[in-house]
N, C-alpha and C positions, 0 to 999 in steps of 0.2 A: 489549530484547526482556526486561528479566528488573522490568521497570516496567508491562510486559502481565502474564503472571505474575503478578505482587500483585494485577495490580487483577484476578485472573481471581477468584484465593484472597477474595479482603477480598468479591467481590459473590456468588462460591458459602461464605462461609464466615456472613456476615453474613446474605445476606439469609435463607440455611438456618435458620440462629436467628433469624431473629424469622420465618419461617414455621414451625414447627415450636413457638414460641411464644405462639403469636396461636390455634396449633391449626388453623393449614392443611394444604393435600392433598401429596404429592408431590411435586406442581410439577416445575421442571425442574433443582430443587442437588439434585447428584452423594449426598449423604448421605443422602437420602432413602430411596433406591432398594436401601441396603443393609441388611441385617437385624442391626441393632447395638437393643440396650435402650438407655431412656430418656436417663439423664443419659452414660453413654459417648457416645451420642448425638449433645450437645446439648456436649458438649466437644471432642466432634470437629471440628462450627460453630466453640465459638469458636476453635481450634486453628489450622484456619485464616483466620480471619479476622485473625488474630493477628500467623500468618505471614506472608496478605497485606503489612497493616502496616509489619511488617518489611523486608519487603522493594522495595514503592516507598518507605516514610524512610527507610532506609536508604541507597536507591542514592541519593536527593535528597542525603542528605552527602555523597556522595565526591563528587561533579559539580560542580567548580571551572569556572569561565566562565575562559578564554582568557582570558591579560593581551595586552595590543594595544601588544608593546611592542616 
């Protein structure tokens, strides 16, 4: 479940960042619908991207395969 949330944050953050840097429309990225000025808006997308990476990669580092003993 945590990986799914991390993946959603990765998509929202990374996609929103690319969308804003390329001058795209509002699209379906959630932060694009909030009335936030330029730099904090981009920082919000970057924060979502980093948080998603932490959730996805951090969870993978904590899961260990069961030993067959």
